[in-house]
N, CA and C atoms of all chains as a GROMACS GRO file, in nm:
protein
  579
    1MET      N    1   0.821   0.147  -0.528
    1MET     CA    2   0.681   0.190  -0.532
    1MET      C    3   0.666   0.326  -0.464
    2ALA      N    4   0.626   0.423  -0.541
    2ALA     CA    5   0.616   0.558  -0.487
    2ALA      C    6   0.489   0.574  -0.405
    3LEU      N    7   0.494   0.668  -0.313
    3LEU     CA    8   0.380   0.692  -0.226
    3LEU      C    9   0.258   0.734  -0.305
    4SER      N   10   0.280   0.804  -0.417
    4SER     CA   11   0.167   0.854  -0.495
    4SER      C   12   0.079   0.741  -0.547
    5SER      N   13   0.140   0.622  -0.562
    5SER     CA   14   0.063   0.512  -0.620
    5SER      C   15  -0.050   0.466  -0.528
    6ILE      N   16  -0.037   0.491  -0.396
    6ILE     CA   17  -0.144   0.444  -0.308
    6ILE      C   18  -0.268   0.530  -0.319
    7PHE      N   19  -0.254   0.648  -0.374
    7PHE     CA   20  -0.373   0.730  -0.392
    7PHE      C   21  -0.431   0.712  -0.532
    8GLY      N   22  -0.390   0.607  -0.597
    8GLY     CA   23  -0.450   0.572  -0.724
    8GLY      C   24  -0.397   0.653  -0.841
    9GLY      N   25  -0.272   0.695  -0.831
    9GLY     CA   26  -0.212   0.774  -0.939
    9GLY      C   27  -0.200   0.695  -1.068
   10ALA      N   28  -0.192   0.563  -1.055
   10ALA     CA   29  -0.170   0.480  -1.172
   10ALA      C   30  -0.297   0.408  -1.216
   11SER      N   31  -0.412   0.466  -1.184
   11SER     CA   32  -0.535   0.399  -1.222
   11SER      C   33  -0.553   0.402  -1.373
   12PRO      N   34  -0.616   0.299  -1.427
   12PRO     CA   35  -0.631   0.294  -1.573
   12PRO      C   36  -0.718   0.408  -1.625
   13SER      N   37  -0.688   0.448  -1.747
   13SER     CA   38  -0.761   0.561  -1.804
   13SER      C   39  -0.909   0.527  -1.817
   14GLN      N   40  -0.988   0.623  -1.785
   14GLN     CA   41  -1.132   0.600  -1.780
   14GLN      C   42  -1.195   0.634  -1.914
   15GLN      N   43  -1.243   0.531  -1.981
   15GLN     CA   44  -1.304   0.556  -2.111
   15GLN      C   45  -1.444   0.499  -2.112
   16GLN      N   46  -1.540   0.586  -2.112
   16GLN     CA   47  -1.678   0.542  -2.118
   16GLN      C   48  -1.726   0.561  -2.262
   17SER      N   49  -1.762   0.449  -2.325
   17SER     CA   50  -1.807   0.459  -2.463
   17SER      C   51  -1.957   0.481  -2.464
   18THR      N   52  -1.996   0.606  -2.448
   18THR     CA   53  -2.138   0.637  -2.442
   18THR      C   54  -2.198   0.648  -2.581
   19THR      N   55  -2.114   0.689  -2.676
   19THR     CA   56  -2.167   0.707  -2.811
   19THR      C   57  -2.177   0.575  -2.887
   20ALA      N   58  -2.085   0.482  -2.858
   20ALA     CA   59  -2.083   0.357  -2.931
   20ALA      C   60  -2.202   0.270  -2.891
   21THR      N   61  -2.255   0.199  -2.987
   21THR     CA   62  -2.372   0.116  -2.958
   21THR      C   63  -2.342  -0.032  -2.973
   22GLY      N   64  -2.231  -0.067  -3.037
   22GLY     CA   65  -2.197  -0.208  -3.057
   22GLY      C   66  -2.176  -0.278  -2.924
   23SER      N   67  -2.207  -0.410  -2.918
   23SER     CA   68  -2.198  -0.483  -2.791
   23SER      C   69  -2.054  -0.500  -2.747
   24SER      N   70  -1.959  -0.509  -2.844
   24SER     CA   71  -1.820  -0.529  -2.806
   24SER      C   72  -1.765  -0.405  -2.736
   25SER      N   73  -1.804  -0.286  -2.782
   25SER     CA   74  -1.755  -0.166  -2.716
   25SER      C   75  -1.826  -0.143  -2.582
   26LYS      N   76  -1.949  -0.199  -2.573
   26LYS     CA   77  -2.019  -0.191  -2.444
   26LYS      C   78  -1.948  -0.277  -2.342
   27VAL      N   79  -1.906  -0.396  -2.387
   27VAL     CA   80  -1.829  -0.485  -2.299
   27VAL      C   81  -1.699  -0.419  -2.257
   28ALA      N   82  -1.633  -0.353  -2.353
   28ALA     CA   83  -1.508  -0.284  -2.322
   28ALA      C   84  -1.532  -0.175  -2.219
   29GLY      N   85  -1.646  -0.105  -2.232
   29GLY     CA   86  -1.680  -0.001  -2.136
   29GLY      C   87  -1.700  -0.056  -1.997
   30ILE      N   88  -1.769  -0.170  -1.988
   30ILE     CA   89  -1.792  -0.233  -1.858
   30ILE      C   90  -1.660  -0.277  -1.795
   31LYS      N   91  -1.574  -0.332  -1.880
   31LYS     CA   92  -1.443  -0.376  -1.831
   31LYS      C   93  -1.366  -0.259  -1.771
   32GLU      N   94  -1.361  -0.150  -1.849
   32GLU     CA   95  -1.288  -0.033  -1.802
   32GLU      C   96  -1.347   0.020  -1.672
   33GLN      N   97  -1.481   0.021  -1.667
   33GLN     CA   98  -1.548   0.074  -1.548
   33GLN      C   99  -1.517  -0.012  -1.426
   34LEU      N  100  -1.517  -0.145  -1.448
   34LEU     CA  101  -1.483  -0.237  -1.338
   34LEU      C  102  -1.344  -0.209  -1.286
   35LYS      N  103  -1.249  -0.196  -1.380
   35LYS     CA  104  -1.109  -0.175  -1.340
   35LYS      C  105  -1.094  -0.042  -1.267
   36THR      N  106  -1.159   0.061  -1.319
   36THR     CA  107  -1.150   0.192  -1.255
   36THR      C  108  -1.207   0.186  -1.114
   37GLN      N  109  -1.323   0.120  -1.103
   37GLN     CA  110  -1.390   0.113  -0.973
   37GLN      C  111  -1.306   0.036  -0.871
   38ILE      N  112  -1.248  -0.076  -0.916
   38ILE     CA  113  -1.162  -0.155  -0.827
   38ILE      C  114  -1.042  -0.072  -0.784
   39GLY      N  115  -0.981  -0.003  -0.883
   39GLY     CA  116  -0.865   0.080  -0.851
   39GLY      C  117  -0.898   0.189  -0.751
   40GLN      N  118  -1.014   0.251  -0.768
   40GLN     CA  119  -1.053   0.359  -0.677
   40GLN      C  120  -1.080   0.306  -0.536
   41GLU      N  121  -1.145   0.190  -0.528
   41GLU     CA  122  -1.174   0.135  -0.396
   41GLU      C  123  -1.046   0.095  -0.324
   42LEU      N  124  -0.949   0.042  -0.399
   42LEU     CA  125  -0.821   0.008  -0.338
   42LEU      C  126  -0.750   0.133  -0.289
   43ALA      N  127  -0.758   0.241  -0.370
   43ALA     CA  128  -0.692   0.366  -0.330
   43ALA      C  129  -0.754   0.420  -0.202
   44VAL      N  130  -0.887   0.412  -0.192
   44VAL     CA  131  -0.956   0.458  -0.069
   44VAL      C  132  -0.913   0.373   0.050
   45ALA      N  133  -0.908   0.240   0.029
   45ALA     CA  134  -0.867   0.150   0.138
   45ALA      C  135  -0.726   0.182   0.185
   46ASN      N  136  -0.635   0.209   0.090
   46ASN     CA  137  -0.497   0.241   0.126
   46ASN      C  138  -0.488   0.374   0.198
   47ALA      N  139  -0.562   0.472   0.151
   47ALA     CA  140  -0.558   0.603   0.214
   47ALA      C  141  -0.611   0.595   0.357
   48SER      N  142  -0.720   0.519   0.378
   48SER     CA  143  -0.774   0.515   0.514
   48SER      C  144  -0.684   0.435   0.606
   49GLU      N  145  -0.618   0.332   0.552
   49GLU     CA  146  -0.520   0.257   0.632
   49GLU      C  147  -0.407   0.351   0.677
   50LEU      N  148  -0.361   0.433   0.583
   50LEU     CA  149  -0.253   0.527   0.615
   50LEU      C  150  -0.298   0.628   0.722
   51VAL      N  151  -0.417   0.682   0.704
   51VAL     CA  152  -0.468   0.780   0.802
   51VAL      C  153  -0.477   0.716   0.941
   52ASN      N  154  -0.530   0.593   0.947
   52ASN     CA  155  -0.541   0.524   1.076
   52ASN      C  156  -0.406   0.504   1.142
   53LYS      N  157  -0.310   0.456   1.064
   53LYS     CA  158  -0.179   0.426   1.120
   53LYS      C  159  -0.106   0.553   1.164
   54VAL      N  160  -0.114   0.658   1.081
   54VAL     CA  161  -0.046   0.783   1.118
   54VAL      C  162  -0.110   0.840   1.244
   55THR      N  163  -0.242   0.836   1.250
   55THR     CA  164  -0.312   0.889   1.368
   55THR      C  165  -0.269   0.815   1.494
   56GLU      N  166  -0.268   0.682   1.484
   56GLU     CA  167  -0.230   0.600   1.598
   56GLU      C  168  -0.089   0.633   1.646
   57ASN      N  169   0.005   0.638   1.550
   57ASN     CA  170   0.145   0.661   1.586
   57ASN      C  171   0.169   0.802   1.637
   58CYS      N  172   0.112   0.899   1.570
   58CYS     CA  173   0.141   1.037   1.606
   58CYS      C  174   0.063   1.077   1.732
   59PHE      N  175  -0.048   1.011   1.756
   59PHE     CA  176  -0.119   1.032   1.883
   59PHE      C  177  -0.029   0.988   1.999
   60GLU      N  178   0.031   0.869   1.983
   60GLU     CA  179   0.121   0.819   2.088
   60GLU      C  180   0.241   0.910   2.107
   61LYS      N  181   0.300   0.953   1.993
   61LYS     CA  182   0.424   1.031   2.002
   61LYS      C  183   0.399   1.171   2.059
   62CYS      N  184   0.287   1.230   2.022
   62CYS     CA  185   0.271   1.373   2.050
   62CYS      C  186   0.186   1.403   2.173
   63LEU      N  187   0.097   1.314   2.209
   63LEU     CA  188   0.008   1.348   2.319
   63LEU      C  189   0.041   1.275   2.448
   64SER      N  190   0.165   1.221   2.454
   64SER     CA  191   0.205   1.154   2.577
   64SER      C  192   0.227   1.255   2.689
   65ASN      N  193   0.249   1.378   2.649
   65ASN     CA  194   0.278   1.484   2.747
   65ASN      C  195   0.176   1.596   2.725
   66PRO      N  196   0.052   1.573   2.770
   66PRO     CA  197  -0.052   1.668   2.731
   66PRO      C  198  -0.030   1.807   2.786
   67TYR      N  199  -0.079   1.902   2.713
   67TYR     CA  200  -0.081   2.044   2.751
   67TYR      C  201   0.056   2.108   2.758
   68SER      N  202   0.161   2.037   2.715
   68SER     CA  203   0.291   2.107   2.712
   68SER      C  204   0.299   2.189   2.583
   69SER      N  205   0.369   2.301   2.590
   69SER     CA  206   0.376   2.387   2.473
   69SER      C  207   0.466   2.326   2.365
   70ALA      N  208   0.550   2.228   2.405
   70ALA     CA  209   0.645   2.170   2.311
   70ALA      C  210   0.576   2.089   2.202
   71GLU      N  211   0.451   2.051   2.224
   71GLU     CA  212   0.386   1.966   2.126
   71GLU      C  213   0.325   2.045   2.011
   72GLU      N  214   0.344   2.173   2.013
   72GLU     CA  215   0.292   2.252   1.902
   72GLU      C  216   0.361   2.210   1.772
   73GLY      N  217   0.282   2.177   1.674
   73GLY     CA  218   0.338   2.135   1.546
   73GLY      C  219   0.391   1.993   1.547
   74CYS      N  220   0.384   1.926   1.660
   74CYS     CA  221   0.437   1.789   1.671
   74CYS      C  222   0.366   1.696   1.573
   75VAL      N  223   0.234   1.707   1.566
   75VAL     CA  224   0.158   1.617   1.480
   75VAL      C  225   0.195   1.638   1.333
   76ASP      N  226   0.211   1.766   1.293
   76ASP     CA  227   0.251   1.794   1.155
   76ASP      C  228   0.387   1.733   1.123
   77GLN      N  229   0.481   1.752   1.217
   77GLN     CA  230   0.616   1.698   1.194
   77GLN      C  231   0.615   1.546   1.197
   78CYS      N  232   0.536   1.492   1.287
   78CYS     CA  233   0.524   1.346   1.296
   78CYS      C  234   0.469   1.290   1.165
   79LEU      N  235   0.369   1.357   1.110
   79LEU     CA  236   0.311   1.314   0.982
   79LEU      C  237   0.417   1.314   0.872
   80ALA      N  238   0.493   1.424   0.864
   80ALA     CA  239   0.599   1.433   0.762
   80ALA      C  240   0.700   1.322   0.782
   81GLU      N  241   0.735   1.296   0.907
   81GLU     CA  242   0.833   1.193   0.936
   81GLU      C  243   0.778   1.054   0.901
   82TYR      N  244   0.650   1.033   0.927
   82TYR     CA  245   0.588   0.905   0.897
   82TYR      C  246   0.587   0.879   0.746
   83MET      N  247   0.553   0.984   0.669
   83MET     CA  248   0.552   0.968   0.523
   83MET      C  249   0.691   0.936   0.471
   84ARG      N  250   0.792   1.003   0.526
   84ARG     CA  251   0.930   0.974   0.482
   84ARG      C  252   0.967   0.831   0.520
   85SER      N  253   0.925   0.790   0.640
   85SER     CA  254   0.951   0.652   0.683
   85SER      C  255   0.883   0.553   0.589
   86TRP      N  256   0.760   0.587   0.548
   86TRP     CA  257   0.686   0.500   0.456
   86TRP      C  258   0.766   0.478   0.328
   87ASN      N  259   0.823   0.587   0.276
   87ASN     CA  260   0.902   0.576   0.153
   87ASN      C  261   1.028   0.492   0.173
   88VAL      N  262   1.096   0.511   0.286
   88VAL     CA  263   1.218   0.435   0.312
   88VAL      C  264   1.184   0.286   0.325
   89VAL      N  265   1.078   0.255   0.401
   89VAL     CA  266   1.036   0.116   0.420
   89VAL      C  267   0.997   0.054   0.287
   90SER      N  268   0.922   0.130   0.207
   90SER     CA  269   0.878   0.080   0.078
   90SER      C  270   0.996   0.045  -0.011
   91LYS      N  271   1.096   0.135  -0.016
   91LYS     CA  272   1.215   0.108  -0.100
   91LYS      C  273   1.290  -0.014  -0.049
   92ALA      N  274   1.306  -0.022   0.084
   92ALA     CA  275   1.380  -0.135   0.141
   92ALA      C  276   1.309  -0.267   0.112
   93TYR      N  277   1.178  -0.267   0.124
   93TYR     CA  278   1.100  -0.390   0.101
   93TYR      C  279   1.105  -0.431  -0.045
   94VAL      N  280   1.084  -0.334  -0.136
   94VAL     CA  281   1.086  -0.366  -0.279
   94VAL      C  282   1.224  -0.416  -0.320
   95ALA      N  283   1.330  -0.353  -0.264
   95ALA     CA  284   1.466  -0.397  -0.294
   95ALA      C  285   1.486  -0.541  -0.248
   96ARG      N  286   1.432  -0.573  -0.132
   96ARG     CA  287   1.446  -0.708  -0.078
   96ARG      C  288   1.371  -0.810  -0.164
   97ILE      N  289   1.251  -0.772  -0.209
   97ILE     CA  290   1.174  -0.862  -0.295
   97ILE      C  291   1.250  -0.888  -0.425
   98GLN      N  292   1.306  -0.779  -0.483
   98GLN     CA  293   1.379  -0.794  -0.609
   98GLN      C  294   1.502  -0.882  -0.590
   99GLN      N  295   1.571  -0.860  -0.478
   99GLN     CA  296   1.691  -0.938  -0.448
   99GLN      C  297   1.654  -1.086  -0.433
  100ALA      N  298   1.544  -1.111  -0.364
  100ALA     CA  299   1.502  -1.249  -0.343
  100ALA      C  300   1.458  -1.315  -0.473
  101SER      N  301   1.395  -1.236  -0.562
  101SER     CA  302   1.347  -1.298  -0.685
  101SER      C  303   1.460  -1.322  -0.784
  102THR      N  304   1.566  -1.238  -0.782
  102THR     CA  305   1.678  -1.263  -0.873
  102THR      C  306   1.763  -1.378  -0.824
  103SER      N  307   1.772  -1.395  -0.691
  103SER     CA  308   1.855  -1.504  -0.640
  103SER      C  309   1.776  -1.636  -0.634
  104GLY      N  310   1.650  -1.632  -0.678
  104GLY     CA  311   1.571  -1.754  -0.686
  104GLY      C  312   1.514  -1.801  -0.554
  105GLU      N  313   1.513  -1.712  -0.453
  105GLU     CA  314   1.457  -1.751  -0.323
  105GLU      C  315   1.306  -1.772  -0.330
  106ILE      N  316   1.241  -1.686  -0.409
  106ILE     CA  317   1.096  -1.700  -0.420
  106ILE      C  318   1.054  -1.722  -0.564
  107MET      N  319  -2.039   0.813  -1.074
  107MET     CA  320  -2.024   0.700  -1.164
  107MET      C  321  -2.140   0.602  -1.143
  108SER      N  322  -2.203   0.563  -1.251
  108SER     CA  323  -2.313   0.467  -1.238
  108SER      C  324  -2.257   0.331  -1.201
  109SER      N  325  -2.325   0.260  -1.116
  109SER     CA  326  -2.272   0.131  -1.072
  109SER      C  327  -2.303   0.024  -1.177
  110ILE      N  328  -2.227  -0.082  -1.171
  110ILE     CA  329  -2.240  -0.190  -1.268
  110ILE      C  330  -2.346  -0.288  -1.218
  111SER      N  331  -2.441  -0.320  -1.303
  111SER     CA  332  -2.548  -0.411  -1.261
  111SER      C  333  -2.501  -0.556  -1.280
  112PRO      N  334  -2.558  -0.650  -1.203
  112PRO     CA  335  -2.522  -0.791  -1.219
  112PRO      C  336  -2.547  -0.839  -1.362
  113ASN      N  337  -2.647  -0.776  -1.424
  113ASN     CA  338  -2.679  -0.812  -1.563
  113ASN      C  339  -2.562  -0.781  -1.656
  114ASP      N  340  -2.501  -0.662  -1.635
  114ASP     CA  341  -2.384  -0.623  -1.714
  114ASP      C  342  -2.274  -0.727  -1.702
  115LEU      N  343  -2.255  -0.775  -1.578
  115LEU     CA  344  -2.145  -0.870  -1.552
  115LEU      C  345  -2.171  -1.003  -1.620
  116SER      N  346  -2.298  -1.048  -1.621
  116SER     CA  347  -2.325  -1.177  -1.684
  116SER      C  348  -2.317  -1.169  -1.836
  117ASN      N  349  -2.323  -1.045  -1.887
  117ASN     CA  350  -2.310  -1.028  -2.032
  117ASN      C  351  -2.166  -1.035  -2.081
  118LEU      N  352  -2.071  -1.031  -1.987
  118LEU     CA  353  -1.930  -1.035  -2.028
  118LEU      C  354  -1.896  -1.171  -2.089
  119ASP      N  355  -1.820  -1.167  -2.197
  119ASP     CA  356  -1.779  -1.294  -2.257
  119ASP      C  357  -1.661  -1.354  -2.180
  120ASP      N  358  -1.625  -1.478  -2.213
  120ASP     CA  359  -1.524  -1.550  -2.137
  120ASP      C  360  -1.389  -1.479  -2.136
  121ASN      N  361  -1.353  -1.423  -2.252
  121ASN     CA  362  -1.224  -1.355  -2.260
  121ASN      C  363  -1.219  -1.235  -2.165
  122SER      N  364  -1.331  -1.161  -2.161
  122SER     CA  365  -1.335  -1.044  -2.072
  122SER      C  366  -1.328  -1.087  -1.928
  123LYS      N  367  -1.398  -1.197  -1.894
  123LYS     CA  368  -1.393  -1.248  -1.757
  123LYS      C  369  -1.251  -1.286  -1.720
  124LYS      N  370  -1.183  -1.350  -1.815
  124LYS     CA  371  -1.044  -1.389  -1.791
  124LYS      C  372  -0.957  -1.266  -1.769
  125GLU      N  373  -0.982  -1.164  -1.851
  125GLU     CA  374  -0.904  -1.040  -1.838
  125GLU      C  375  -0.926  -0.977  -1.701
  126ILE      N  376  -1.053  -0.975  -1.657
  126ILE     CA  377  -1.083  -0.918  -1.525
  126ILE      C  378  -1.017  -0.999  -1.415
  127MET      N  379  -1.018  -1.132  -1.430
  127MET     CA  380  -0.953  -1.216  -1.328
  127MET      C  381  -0.804  -1.187  -1.320
  128THR      N  382  -0.739  -1.173  -1.437
  128THR     CA  383  -0.596  -1.142  -1.439
  128THR      C  384  -0.570  -1.008  -1.372
  129PHE      N  385  -0.657  -0.911  -1.404
  129PHE     CA  386  -0.645  -0.777  -1.344
  129PHE      C  387  -0.658  -0.787  -1.193
  130LEU      N  388  -0.759  -0.863  -1.147
  130LEU     CA  389  -0.781  -0.877  -1.002
  130LEU      C  390  -0.663  -0.943  -0.934
  131GLU      N  391  -0.607  -1.046  -0.998
  131GLU     CA  392  -0.492  -1.114  -0.938
  131GLU      C  393  -0.375  -1.020  -0.923
  132SER      N  394  -0.350  -0.939  -1.028
  132SER     CA  395  -0.234  -0.848  -1.019
  132SER      C  396  -0.259  -0.738  -0.917
  133GLU      N  397  -0.384  -0.685  -0.912
  133GLU     CA  398  -0.415  -0.583  -0.811
  133GLU      C  399  -0.405  -0.642  -0.672
  134ASN      N  400  -0.448  -0.767  -0.659
  134ASN     CA  401  -0.444  -0.834  -0.529
  134ASN      C  402  -0.301  -0.848  -0.479
  135SER      N  403  -0.209  -0.889  -0.570
  135SER     CA  404  -0.072  -0.906  -0.522
  135SER      C  405  -0.008  -0.770  -0.494
  136LYS      N  406  -0.043  -0.667  -0.574
  136LYS     CA  407   0.009  -0.533  -0.544
  136LYS      C  408  -0.042  -0.486  -0.408
  137GLN      N  409  -0.170  -0.517  -0.381
  137GLN     CA  410  -0.229  -0.473  -0.255
  137GLN      C  411  -0.165  -0.542  -0.136
  138LYS      N  412  -0.127  -0.669  -0.155
  138LYS     CA  413  -0.058  -0.741  -0.046
  138LYS      C  414   0.072  -0.670  -0.012
  139VAL      N  415   0.146  -0.629  -0.117
  139VAL     CA  416   0.272  -0.557  -0.093
  139VAL      C  417   0.243  -0.426  -0.019
  140GLN      N  418   0.140  -0.355  -0.063
  140GLN     CA  419   0.104  -0.228   0.002
  140GLN      C  420   0.072  -0.248   0.149
  141MET      N  421  -0.008  -0.353   0.180
  141MET     CA  422  -0.046  -0.377   0.319
  141MET      C  423   0.076  -0.414   0.403
  142SER      N  424   0.170  -0.489   0.343
  142SER     CA  425   0.294  -0.520   0.415
  142SER      C  426   0.371  -0.392   0.446
  143ILE      N  427   0.375  -0.300   0.349
  143ILE     CA  428   0.447  -0.175   0.373
  143ILE      C  429   0.381  -0.096   0.485
  144HIS      N  430   0.247  -0.095   0.487
  144HIS     CA  431   0.176  -0.029   0.597
  144HIS      C  432   0.216  -0.091   0.731
  145GLN      N  433   0.218  -0.224   0.732
  145GLN     CA  434   0.249  -0.296   0.857
  145GLN      C  435   0.393  -0.268   0.902
  146PHE      N  436   0.488  -0.276   0.807
  146PHE     CA  437   0.629  -0.255   0.841
  146PHE      C  438   0.651  -0.112   0.888
  147THR      N  439   0.589  -0.016   0.818
  147THR     CA  440   0.608   0.124   0.858
  147THR      C  441   0.555   0.146   0.999
  148ASN      N  442   0.440   0.085   1.028
  148ASN     CA  443   0.381   0.097   1.161
  148ASN      C  444   0.476   0.044   1.268
  149ILE      N  445   0.531  -0.077   1.244
  149ILE     CA  446   0.619  -0.139   1.343
  149ILE      C  447   0.751  -0.062   1.353
  150CYS      N  448   0.810  -0.032   1.237
  150CYS     CA  449   0.946   0.022   1.236
  150CYS      C  450   0.948   0.169   1.276
  151PHE      N  451   0.839   0.240   1.250
  151PHE     CA  452   0.832   0.381   1.295
  151PHE      C  453   0.836   0.385   1.447
  152LYS      N  454   0.764   0.293   1.510
  152LYS     CA  455   0.764   0.286   1.658
  152LYS      C  456   0.906   0.258   1.710
  153GLN      N  457   0.978   0.168   1.638
  153GLN     CA  458   1.112   0.130   1.681
  153GLN      C  459   1.213   0.241   1.657
  154CYS      N  460   1.203   0.307   1.542
  154CYS     CA  461   1.315   0.389   1.493
  154CYS      C  462   1.298   0.539   1.514
  155ALA      N  463   1.176   0.589   1.505
  155ALA     CA  464   1.158   0.734   1.521
  155ALA      C  465   1.141   0.764   1.669
  156SER      N  466   1.256   0.784   1.735
  156SER     CA  467   1.252   0.795   1.881
  156SER      C  468   1.185   0.925   1.924
  157ASN      N  469   1.225   1.034   1.866
  157ASN     CA  470   1.157   1.159   1.899
  157ASN      C  471   1.130   1.239   1.772
  158VAL      N  472   1.015   1.299   1.768
  158VAL     CA  473   0.976   1.378   1.652
  158VAL      C  474   1.045   1.513   1.664
  159SER      N  475   1.140   1.537   1.574
  159SER     CA  476   1.216   1.661   1.590
  159SER      C  477   1.171   1.767   1.490
  160ASN      N  478   1.206   1.748   1.364
  160ASN     CA  479   1.175   1.854   1.268
  160ASN      C  480   1.104   1.803   1.143
  161GLY      N  481   1.054   1.680   1.150
  161GLY     CA  482   0.984   1.626   1.034
  161GLY      C  483   1.075   1.557   0.935
  162ASN      N  484   1.208   1.569   0.956
  162ASN     CA  485   1.301   1.499   0.868
  162ASN      C  486   1.354   1.375   0.937
  163LEU      N  487   1.402   1.281   0.856
  163LEU     CA  488   1.462   1.161   0.913
  163LEU      C  489   1.612   1.179   0.919
  164SER      N  490   1.672   1.145   1.033
  164SER     CA  491   1.818   1.146   1.040
  164SER      C  492   1.870   1.023   0.968
  165SER      N  493   2.001   1.023   0.936
  165SER     CA  494   2.055   0.908   0.864
  165SER      C  495   2.051   0.783   0.952
  166GLN      N  496   2.064   0.802   1.085
  166GLN     CA  497   2.052   0.685   1.174
  166GLN      C  498   1.912   0.628   1.167
  167GLU      N  499   1.812   0.717   1.166
  167GLU     CA  500   1.674   0.669   1.161
  167GLU      C  501   1.647   0.593   1.030
  168GLU      N  502   1.703   0.646   0.919
  168GLU     CA  503   1.684   0.577   0.791
  168GLU      C  504   1.747   0.439   0.794
  169THR      N  505   1.870   0.432   0.846
  169THR     CA  506   1.937   0.302   0.856
  169THR      C  507   1.857   0.208   0.944
  170CYS      N  508   1.808   0.262   1.055
  170CYS     CA  509   1.727   0.181   1.148
  170CYS      C  510   1.604   0.125   1.076
  171LEU      N  511   1.536   0.208   0.997
  171LEU     CA  512   1.416   0.163   0.925
  171LEU      C  513   1.450   0.050   0.827
  172ARG      N  514   1.561   0.071   0.753
  172ARG     CA  515   1.600  -0.033   0.656
  172ARG      C  516   1.634  -0.164   0.727
  173ASN      N  517   1.712  -0.153   0.836
  173ASN     CA  518   1.747  -0.273   0.912
  173ASN      C  519   1.622  -0.339   0.969
  174CYS      N  520   1.530  -0.258   1.018
  174CYS     CA  521   1.407  -0.309   1.078
  174CYS      C  522   1.330  -0.394   0.977
  175VAL      N  523   1.315  -0.342   0.854
  175VAL     CA  524   1.244  -0.417   0.750
  175VAL      C  525   1.315  -0.548   0.722
  176ASN      N  526   1.448  -0.541   0.707
  176ASN     CA  527   1.522  -0.662   0.672
  176ASN      C  528   1.521  -0.765   0.784
  177ARG      N  529   1.533  -0.719   0.910
  177ARG     CA  530   1.530  -0.814   1.023
  177ARG      C  531   1.392  -0.876   1.037
  178PHE      N  532   1.287  -0.797   1.012
  178PHE     CA  533   1.152  -0.851   1.020
  178PHE      C  534   1.135  -0.963   0.918
  179LEU      N  535   1.184  -0.939   0.795
  179LEU     CA  536   1.172  -1.041   0.690
  179LEU      C  537   1.257  -1.163   0.722
  180ASP      N  538   1.378  -1.140   0.777
  180ASP     CA  539   1.463  -1.252   0.820
  180ASP      C  540   1.389  -1.338   0.921
  181THR      N  541   1.326  -1.271   1.018
  181THR     CA  542   1.251  -1.343   1.121
  181THR      C  543   1.140  -1.425   1.059
  182ASN      N  544   1.068  -1.360   0.967
  182ASN     CA  545   0.956  -1.426   0.898
  182ASN      C  546   1.004  -1.552   0.826
  183ILE      N  547   1.115  -1.539   0.752
  183ILE     CA  548   1.167  -1.654   0.675
  183ILE      C  549   1.210  -1.765   0.770
  184ARG      N  550   1.276  -1.726   0.879
  184ARG     CA  551   1.324  -1.826   0.974
  184ARG      C  552   1.208  -1.901   1.040
  185ILE      N  553   1.103  -1.828   1.071
  185ILE     CA  554   0.987  -1.892   1.133
  185ILE      C  555   0.920  -1.988   1.036
  186VAL      N  556   0.908  -1.946   0.911
  186VAL     CA  557   0.848  -2.036   0.811
  186VAL      C  558   0.932  -2.163   0.799
  187LYS      N  559   1.066  -2.146   0.793
  187LYS     CA  560   1.154  -2.263   0.783
  187LYS      C  561   1.142  -2.350   0.906
  188GLY      N  562   1.135  -2.287   1.024
  188GLY     CA  563   1.122  -2.362   1.149
  188GLY      C  564   0.994  -2.442   1.152
  189LEU      N  565   0.886  -2.382   1.105
  189LEU     CA  566   0.758  -2.454   1.103
  189LEU      C  567   0.759  -2.567   1.002
  190GLN      N  568   0.830  -2.545   0.891
  190GLN     CA  569   0.840  -2.654   0.792
  190GLN      C  570   0.918  -2.771   0.852
  191GLY      N  571   1.020  -2.739   0.934
  191GLY     CA  572   1.100  -2.843   0.998
  191GLY      C  573   1.021  -2.924   1.099
  192LEU      N  574   0.918  -2.862   1.156
  192LEU     CA  575   0.837  -2.931   1.257
  192LEU      C  576   0.746  -3.037   1.196
  193GLN      N  577   0.716  -3.020   1.070
  193GLN     CA  578   0.618  -3.111   1.009
  193GLN      C  579   0.665  -3.256   1.007
   0.00000   0.00000   0.00000
């Protein structure tokens, strides 16, 4: 699972049938709108979770020694490191899930 | 985007409702995986990223992260089994 997916990169295509008047296409429009809205809200929830966690971690890592000149750029580097960690963790977890599902554990 | 009114929702036929439920279930399980990744990254970053150096991960740090995820899951499985044994 790539990091881009948490920002809603894979959200369903948004098709609003404004010109169509039939009830079946209206239903299809509502369905699409529901899916898009749910996808967007999940993406927002994921993004804010990420911002909270990165802030918490990088605050601890970088501001433990306040006013030192060494912390310049620390938060930026910490953020980059956190994102890379996110990708490594994601790959390891997905690999574990796949391994467990092929071996019949779950 | 205009919001969906409750009236719109009650107009949905059974098949559409079923489709939405299936969609919700799949999004829900994807979201559970995402939240686990957030949780693991939070825990394992604290364990493994000892000092913020240049924004890159060393190979030791990567190995540490992978081991951290796997040991966390091992612990989880063992605890579930232990609790099942208590019943």
